[in-house]
C-alpha angles and dihedrals in degrees: 000000000000091000091048090049094050095047096044092044091054091050092053092045091053091047092051091049087053091055103270121137128210139175140195115215090339094312115120117241114226141171111248122176089344090306129116104237144168113242113225125196111227097176133253093056096302124127137197126207117212122190114243113253122218088259092053091050092048089051090049093050093047098048104033130050120228124218110183093185099061122229128102115342139165113284094010122151132033112323118238110267132220093248091246097097125239115342096183130050122204121227140158140224130191116221131175115259090248090060092049088050091053090046090052090052092051100044096063111186094348119104116249092250094052093046092051090046091053094046092052091047092049093049092046091052092048094049093043092054091049091051091052092050090050089055090052090052091055092049093046093049090053091053099050118134121237090254091053092047090053091049092049095046090089095044124100115245095260092054091047091054092046090049091053093048094047091049091051093048093046095053090059090075135052091232093051089234128138139171125222133159126229089240093054094048088047091052091051096046096038095242136113122273089249091056090046089053089057091050090054091050092048092054090046090052093056093047100253096121138000132209105257101175130003115232131216129092124096111007091010096259117206121244117273117229134195122221108227105187126088 
């Protein structure tokens, strides 16, 4: 495999130097610091360069012809676009070798580019959901009844925000039930999951909510709670 990698890598490097262009799963292949790499768009004009794995190189060899002598070749030239302009930007990041090693251990069989893509998408989704829940807290706090305001007057700020969120989630269903994990509440309130657990227990203790169904099991479901106030 090492011999195959070295020979094939040299052929692609020579072809790129002669003006050829190649890609792996839509990612352009470049030469960076005398290495054959995949160029990854990281947004805002930054790029990352990921070394080609043996699997990437095998894919490249299987799907794209190599002409090391230049001239006309299959697939040469700029591919026909969709007419919508560029949908991907290229960018680069520089990371210490130790970080790349950890990334390679975490990504498993995924390519570096796909793993980074997925991690960014997951974090964006997580942060976006937390932002939406924070907005719902603000709206719910503004709509509290006088009775609820009196009740909350003796509550710390975290418990007031949790109260408002629980009320908003509960009113979305006829049964006034909702499910929410300690981790998710912690993300929204900016506290740890252990602290969020205590907030849940405090609101249970004063009769605001009750534990209706304990979560866990396959897929690690969150606990389900019942809103108890009118």
